[in-house]
The first five atom37 places (N, CA, C, CB, O) and aatype in JSON, in Angstrom:
{
  "aatype": [12, 14, 9, 6, 3, 9, 4, 2, 1, 6, 0, 19, 10, 10, 5, 1, 3, 3, 16, 19, 10, 6, 0, 0, 11, 10, 12, 1, 5, 8, 8, 19, 11, 3, 19, 5, 19, 9, 6, 2, 1, 3, 7, 6, 12, 19, 0, 19, 7, 9, 9, 16, 3, 8, 3, 10, 19, 19, 6, 9, 12, 0, 14, 6, 10, 3, 18, 12, 19, 9, 16, 19, 7, 3, 9, 9, 3, 10, 8, 0, 19],
  "atom_mask": [
    [1, 1, 1, 1, 1],
    [1, 1, 1, 1, 1],
    [1, 1, 1, 1, 1],
    [1, 1, 1, 1, 1],
    [1, 1, 1, 1, 1],
    [1, 1, 1, 1, 1],
    [1, 1, 1, 1, 1],
    [1, 1, 1, 1, 1],
    [1, 1, 1, 1, 1],
    [1, 1, 1, 1, 1],
    [1, 1, 1, 1, 1],
    [1, 1, 1, 1, 1],
    [1, 1, 1, 1, 1],
    [1, 1, 1, 1, 1],
    [1, 1, 1, 1, 1],
    [1, 1, 1, 1, 1],
    [1, 1, 1, 1, 1],
    [1, 1, 1, 1, 1],
    [1, 1, 1, 1, 1],
    [1, 1, 1, 1, 1],
    [1, 1, 1, 1, 1],
    [1, 1, 1, 1, 1],
    [1, 1, 1, 1, 1],
    [1, 1, 1, 1, 1],
    [1, 1, 1, 1, 1],
    [1, 1, 1, 1, 1],
    [1, 1, 1, 1, 1],
    [1, 1, 1, 1, 1],
    [1, 1, 1, 1, 1],
    [1, 1, 1, 1, 1],
    [1, 1, 1, 1, 1],
    [1, 1, 1, 1, 1],
    [1, 1, 1, 1, 1],
    [1, 1, 1, 1, 1],
    [1, 1, 1, 1, 1],
    [1, 1, 1, 1, 1],
    [1, 1, 1, 1, 1],
    [1, 1, 1, 1, 1],
    [1, 1, 1, 1, 1],
    [1, 1, 1, 1, 1],
    [1, 1, 1, 1, 1],
    [1, 1, 1, 1, 1],
    [1, 1, 1, 0, 1],
    [1, 1, 1, 1, 1],
    [1, 1, 1, 1, 1],
    [1, 1, 1, 1, 1],
    [1, 1, 1, 1, 1],
    [1, 1, 1, 1, 1],
    [1, 1, 1, 0, 1],
    [1, 1, 1, 1, 1],
    [1, 1, 1, 1, 1],
    [1, 1, 1, 1, 1],
    [1, 1, 1, 1, 1],
    [1, 1, 1, 1, 1],
    [1, 1, 1, 1, 1],
    [1, 1, 1, 1, 1],
    [1, 1, 1, 1, 1],
    [1, 1, 1, 1, 1],
    [1, 1, 1, 1, 1],
    [1, 1, 1, 1, 1],
    [1, 1, 1, 1, 1],
    [1, 1, 1, 1, 1],
    [1, 1, 1, 1, 1],
    [1, 1, 1, 1, 1],
    [1, 1, 1, 1, 1],
    [1, 1, 1, 1, 1],
    [1, 1, 1, 1, 1],
    [1, 1, 1, 1, 1],
    [1, 1, 1, 1, 1],
    [1, 1, 1, 1, 1],
    [1, 1, 1, 1, 1],
    [1, 1, 1, 1, 1],
    [1, 1, 1, 0, 1],
    [1, 1, 1, 1, 1],
    [1, 1, 1, 1, 1],
    [1, 1, 1, 1, 1],
    [1, 1, 1, 1, 1],
    [1, 1, 1, 1, 1],
    [1, 1, 1, 1, 1],
    [1, 1, 1, 1, 1],
    [1, 1, 1, 1, 1]
  ],
  "atom_positions": [
    [[224.55, -59.73, 100.94], [225.51, -59.06, 100.1], [225.26, -57.54, 100.19], [225.43, -59.57, 98.62], [224.14, -57.09, 99.96]],
    [[226.29, -56.78, 100.52], [226.14, -55.32, 100.58], [225.89, -54.72, 99.18], [227.39, -54.68, 101.21], [226.43, -55.2, 98.19]],
    [[225.08, -53.69, 99.14], [224.75, -53.03, 97.88], [226.0, -52.52, 97.17], [223.78, -51.88, 98.11], [226.04, -52.46, 95.94]],
    [[227.02, -52.15, 97.93], [228.27, -51.64, 97.34], [228.94, -52.67, 96.43], [229.23, -51.24, 98.44], [229.7, -52.31, 95.54]],
    [[228.65, -53.95, 96.67], [229.26, -55.01, 95.88], [228.71, -55.09, 94.46], [229.07, -56.34, 96.58], [229.36, -55.63, 93.56]],
    [[227.51, -54.55, 94.24], [226.9, -54.66, 92.91], [226.66, -53.32, 92.23], [225.61, -55.4, 93.02], [226.28, -53.28, 91.06]],
    [[226.86, -52.21, 92.94], [226.63, -50.88, 92.36], [227.88, -50.34, 91.68], [226.16, -49.91, 93.44], [229.0, -50.58, 92.12]],
    [[227.66, -49.61, 90.62], [228.73, -48.92, 89.93], [228.78, -47.49, 90.46], [228.52, -48.95, 88.38], [227.81, -46.74, 90.29]],
    [[229.86, -47.1, 91.08], [229.97, -45.77, 91.66], [230.62, -44.76, 90.73], [230.75, -45.84, 92.93], [230.63, -43.56, 91.02]],
    [[231.17, -45.22, 89.64], [231.85, -44.32, 88.72], [230.85, -43.71, 87.75], [232.96, -45.07, 87.96], [230.05, -44.41, 87.13]],
    [[230.9, -42.4, 87.63], [230.02, -41.7, 86.69], [230.64, -41.75, 85.29], [229.79, -40.22, 87.13], [231.86, -41.67, 85.14]],
    [[229.8, -41.87, 84.3], [230.24, -41.82, 82.91], [230.02, -40.39, 82.44], [229.47, -42.88, 82.0], [228.89, -39.88, 82.49]],
    [[231.09, -39.75, 81.99], [231.05, -38.33, 81.65], [231.26, -38.09, 80.17], [232.09, -37.58, 82.43], [232.04, -38.79, 79.51]],
    [[230.56, -37.09, 79.65], [230.73, -36.63, 78.29], [230.78, -35.11, 78.28], [229.6, -37.15, 77.37], [230.24, -34.47, 79.18]],
    [[231.41, -34.56, 77.28], [231.42, -33.11, 77.1], [230.24, -32.73, 76.21], [232.77, -32.61, 76.49], [229.73, -33.57, 75.46]],
    [[229.8, -31.48, 76.28], [228.64, -31.0, 75.52], [228.75, -31.28, 74.02], [228.47, -29.51, 75.74], [227.73, -31.52, 73.37]],
    [[229.95, -31.24, 73.46], [230.09, -31.4, 72.02], [230.27, -32.84, 71.57], [231.25, -30.59, 71.54], [230.48, -33.09, 70.38]],
    [[230.18, -33.79, 72.49], [230.21, -35.21, 72.11], [228.86, -35.59, 71.49], [230.52, -36.12, 73.35], [227.83, -35.06, 71.88]],
    [[228.89, -36.49, 70.53], [227.65, -36.87, 69.84], [226.81, -37.82, 70.69], [227.98, -37.53, 68.49], [227.29, -38.45, 71.63]],
    [[225.53, -37.9, 70.33], [224.66, -38.84, 71.03], [225.06, -40.28, 70.71], [223.19, -38.6, 70.65], [224.79, -41.18, 71.51]],
    [[225.69, -40.5, 69.57], [226.21, -41.83, 69.26], [227.27, -42.23, 70.29], [226.8, -41.88, 67.84], [227.28, -43.36, 70.77]],
    [[228.16, -41.28, 70.62], [229.17, -41.56, 71.64], [228.51, -41.85, 72.99], [230.14, -40.36, 71.77], [228.96, -42.73, 73.73]],
    [[227.45, -41.12, 73.3], [226.71, -41.36, 74.55], [226.16, -42.77, 74.58], [225.57, -40.33, 74.71], [226.3, -43.48, 75.58]],
    [[225.53, -43.18, 73.5], [224.94, -44.53, 73.44], [226.01, -45.61, 73.57], [224.18, -44.71, 72.12], [225.81, -46.61, 74.26]],
    [[227.14, -45.41, 72.91], [228.22, -46.39, 72.99], [228.77, -46.5, 74.41], [229.35, -46.02, 72.02], [229.06, -47.6, 74.88]],
    [[228.92, -45.36, 75.09], [229.4, -45.39, 76.47], [228.39, -46.06, 77.4], [229.7, -43.98, 76.96], [228.78, -46.8, 78.31]],
    [[227.1, -45.8, 77.19], [226.07, -46.45, 78.0], [226.15, -47.96, 77.85], [224.67, -45.95, 77.61], [226.06, -48.7, 78.83]],
    [[226.33, -48.4, 76.64], [226.45, -49.85, 76.39], [227.71, -50.41, 77.01], [226.42, -50.14, 74.89], [227.68, -51.45, 77.66]],
    [[228.83, -49.73, 76.8], [230.12, -50.2, 77.31], [230.13, -50.31, 78.83], [231.24, -49.26, 76.86], [230.68, -51.26, 79.38]],
    [[229.52, -49.34, 79.5], [229.55, -49.3, 80.96], [228.29, -49.87, 81.61], [229.74, -47.88, 81.43], [228.16, -49.87, 82.83]],
    [[227.35, -50.35, 80.79], [226.11, -50.95, 81.3], [225.35, -49.98, 82.21], [226.4, -52.26, 82.06], [224.95, -50.34, 83.31]],
    [[225.17, -48.74, 81.72], [224.44, -47.72, 82.47], [223.31, -47.18, 81.62], [225.39, -46.57, 82.92], [223.3, -47.35, 80.4]],
    [[222.36, -46.52, 82.26], [221.21, -45.97, 81.55], [221.29, -44.46, 81.38], [219.96, -46.33, 82.28], [220.38, -43.85, 80.81]],
    [[222.38, -43.85, 81.86], [222.54, -42.41, 81.68], [224.01, -42.03, 81.74], [221.76, -41.63, 82.75], [224.85, -42.78, 82.23]],
    [[224.29, -40.84, 81.21], [225.63, -40.26, 81.27], [225.49, -38.81, 81.73], [226.35, -40.34, 79.88], [224.49, -38.16, 81.46]],
    [[226.5, -38.33, 82.42], [226.5, -36.95, 82.85], [227.23, -36.1, 81.82], [227.17, -36.8, 84.25], [228.25, -36.5, 81.27]],
    [[226.66, -34.92, 81.56], [227.26, -34.0, 80.6], [227.96, -32.9, 81.38], [226.17, -33.4, 79.62], [227.39, -32.3, 82.29]],
    [[229.22, -32.64, 81.01], [230.01, -31.62, 81.69], [230.54, -30.61, 80.69], [231.17, -32.27, 82.47], [230.61, -30.88, 79.49]],
    [[230.91, -29.44, 81.19], [231.57, -28.45, 80.36], [232.61, -27.71, 81.18], [230.54, -27.46, 79.76], [232.54, -27.67, 82.41]],
    [[233.55, -27.15, 80.49], [234.63, -26.41, 81.13], [234.2, -24.96, 81.3], [235.96, -26.51, 80.3], [233.9, -24.27, 80.33]],
    [[234.16, -24.51, 82.54], [233.82, -23.12, 82.85], [234.97, -22.52, 83.64], [232.48, -23.02, 83.65], [235.15, -22.79, 84.83]],
    [[235.75, -21.7, 82.95], [236.9, -21.05, 83.57], [237.86, -22.05, 84.21], [236.44, -20.06, 84.62], [238.35, -21.83, 85.32]],
    [[238.14, -23.14, 83.5], [239.09, -24.14, 83.96], [238.53, -25.16, 84.93], [0.0, 0.0, 0.0], [239.26, -26.02, 85.4]],
    [[237.25, -25.07, 85.23], [236.62, -26.01, 86.15], [235.55, -26.81, 85.41], [236.0, -25.28, 87.37], [234.73, -26.24, 84.7]],
    [[235.57, -28.14, 85.58], [234.58, -28.98, 84.94], [233.3, -28.96, 85.77], [235.11, -30.43, 84.78], [233.3, -29.29, 86.96]],
    [[232.2, -28.57, 85.12], [230.92, -28.38, 85.79], [229.88, -29.28, 85.13], [230.47, -26.88, 85.74], [229.79, -29.33, 83.9]],
    [[229.09, -29.99, 85.93], [228.0, -30.81, 85.41], [226.88, -29.89, 84.93], [227.48, -31.82, 86.48], [226.45, -29.0, 85.66]],
    [[226.41, -30.12, 83.7], [225.35, -29.28, 83.14], [224.08, -30.07, 82.8], [225.86, -28.59, 81.9], [223.08, -29.47, 82.42]],
    [[224.12, -31.38, 82.93], [222.93, -32.17, 82.66], [223.2, -33.66, 82.62], [0.0, 0.0, 0.0], [224.33, -34.12, 82.78]],
    [[222.13, -34.4, 82.41], [222.18, -35.86, 82.31], [221.42, -36.26, 81.06], [221.58, -36.55, 83.59], [220.33, -35.74, 80.78]],
    [[221.99, -37.19, 80.31], [221.32, -37.76, 79.14], [221.0, -39.21, 79.48], [222.21, -37.66, 77.85], [221.87, -39.96, 79.94]],
    [[219.76, -39.61, 79.26], [219.34, -40.97, 79.56], [219.11, -41.76, 78.28], [218.06, -40.97, 80.42], [219.02, -41.19, 77.19]],
    [[219.02, -43.07, 78.43], [218.71, -43.91, 77.28], [217.33, -43.55, 76.73], [218.76, -45.4, 77.66], [217.09, -43.65, 75.52]],
    [[216.43, -43.13, 77.59], [215.1, -42.69, 77.17], [215.2, -41.44, 76.29], [214.2, -42.41, 78.4], [214.5, -41.34, 75.29]],
    [[216.06, -40.5, 76.66], [216.28, -39.31, 75.84], [216.71, -39.7, 74.43], [217.34, -38.39, 76.49], [216.22, -39.14, 73.45]],
    [[217.62, -40.65, 74.34], [218.12, -41.06, 73.03], [217.02, -41.67, 72.17], [219.26, -42.06, 73.2], [216.94, -41.4, 70.97]],
    [[216.18, -42.47, 72.78], [215.1, -43.12, 72.02], [214.04, -42.1, 71.6], [214.45, -44.23, 72.85], [213.67, -42.05, 70.43]],
    [[213.57, -41.3, 72.54], [212.46, -40.38, 72.27], [212.88, -39.16, 71.45], [211.85, -39.92, 73.58], [212.16, -38.75, 70.54]],
    [[214.04, -38.6, 71.76], [214.46, -37.35, 71.12], [215.25, -37.55, 69.83], [215.28, -36.56, 72.08], [215.27, -36.66, 68.97]],
    [[215.91, -38.71, 69.67], [216.78, -38.91, 68.51], [216.27, -40.03, 67.59], [218.19, -39.24, 68.97], [216.07, -39.81, 66.39]],
    [[216.07, -41.21, 68.14], [215.71, -42.35, 67.3], [214.29, -42.25, 66.74], [215.85, -43.62, 68.09], [214.09, -42.45, 65.54]],
    [[213.32, -41.94, 67.57], [211.93, -41.91, 67.12], [211.7, -40.9, 66.0], [211.01, -41.59, 68.29], [211.03, -41.22, 65.02]],
    [[212.24, -39.68, 66.1], [212.07, -38.74, 64.98], [213.09, -38.93, 63.86], [212.16, -37.32, 65.5], [213.13, -38.15, 62.91]],
    [[213.91, -39.98, 63.97], [214.89, -40.36, 62.95], [215.9, -39.24, 62.66], [214.18, -40.76, 61.67], [216.17, -38.92, 61.5]],
    [[216.43, -38.64, 63.72], [217.45, -37.61, 63.57], [218.82, -38.25, 63.37], [217.46, -36.67, 64.8], [219.0, -39.43, 63.64]],
    [[219.77, -37.47, 62.91], [221.12, -37.96, 62.62], [221.93, -38.06, 63.91], [221.83, -37.04, 61.59], [222.46, -37.06, 64.4]],
    [[222.04, -39.24, 64.45], [222.74, -39.47, 65.71], [224.24, -39.25, 65.62], [222.47, -40.87, 66.19], [224.92, -39.2, 66.64]],
    [[224.75, -39.13, 64.42], [226.19, -38.9, 64.26], [226.54, -37.41, 64.3], [226.68, -39.51, 62.96], [227.71, -37.04, 64.39]],
    [[225.51, -36.56, 64.22], [225.71, -35.12, 64.19], [225.18, -34.44, 65.45], [225.04, -34.52, 62.96], [225.78, -33.5, 65.96]],
    [[224.05, -34.93, 65.96], [223.43, -34.34, 67.16], [224.35, -34.55, 68.35], [222.01, -34.96, 67.42], [224.87, -35.65, 68.56]],
    [[224.55, -33.49, 69.14], [225.41, -33.6, 70.32], [224.58, -33.75, 71.59], [226.33, -32.38, 70.43], [223.38, -33.45, 71.6]],
    [[225.22, -34.2, 72.64], [224.52, -34.29, 73.92], [224.16, -32.89, 74.41], [225.38, -35.03, 74.98], [223.17, -32.71, 75.12]],
    [[224.96, -31.89, 74.04], [224.64, -30.51, 74.37], [223.35, -30.05, 73.71], [0.0, 0.0, 0.0], [222.61, -29.27, 74.29]],
    [[223.08, -30.55, 72.5], [221.82, -30.22, 71.82], [220.62, -30.71, 72.64], [221.79, -30.83, 70.42], [219.61, -30.01, 72.74]],
    [[220.74, -31.89, 73.2], [219.64, -32.43, 74.02], [219.5, -31.61, 75.31], [219.89, -33.93, 74.35], [218.39, -31.29, 75.73]],
    [[220.62, -31.29, 75.93], [220.58, -30.48, 77.15], [219.9, -29.14, 76.86], [222.03, -30.24, 77.71], [219.05, -28.69, 77.63]],
    [[220.27, -28.52, 75.74], [219.67, -27.24, 75.36], [218.17, -27.37, 75.08], [220.38, -26.66, 74.14], [217.4, -26.47, 75.41]],
    [[217.76, -28.48, 74.48], [216.35, -28.73, 74.17], [215.53, -28.79, 75.46], [216.19, -30.04, 73.38], [214.42, -28.26, 75.51]],
    [[216.07, -29.43, 76.49], [215.35, -29.55, 77.75], [215.35, -28.25, 78.55], [215.97, -30.64, 78.59], [214.51, -28.06, 79.43]],
    [[216.26, -27.35, 78.23], [216.34, -26.07, 78.96], [215.29, -25.08, 78.48], [217.74, -25.46, 78.8], [215.01, -24.09, 79.16]],
    [[214.7, -25.34, 77.31], [213.71, -24.41, 76.75], [212.39, -24.54, 77.45], [213.52, -24.65, 75.26], [211.44, -23.83, 77.11]]
  ]
}
């Protein structure tokens, strides 16, 4: 069986201001372990980072942060420091 038959080639995308709750729901819906974060720069959509299921557990769930308020952009910014 060719690998193409079982791989998902479609990227799951979120904007910087989407919440981490939305990220988790999309990961579950699409059966993926990460989502790509994009932003609009002068009319062009540019990838600015990746959020993984590990990021959600370690950065949001473990310290018991509010997953309904924290955005994926907040996580991207945290990793940029």
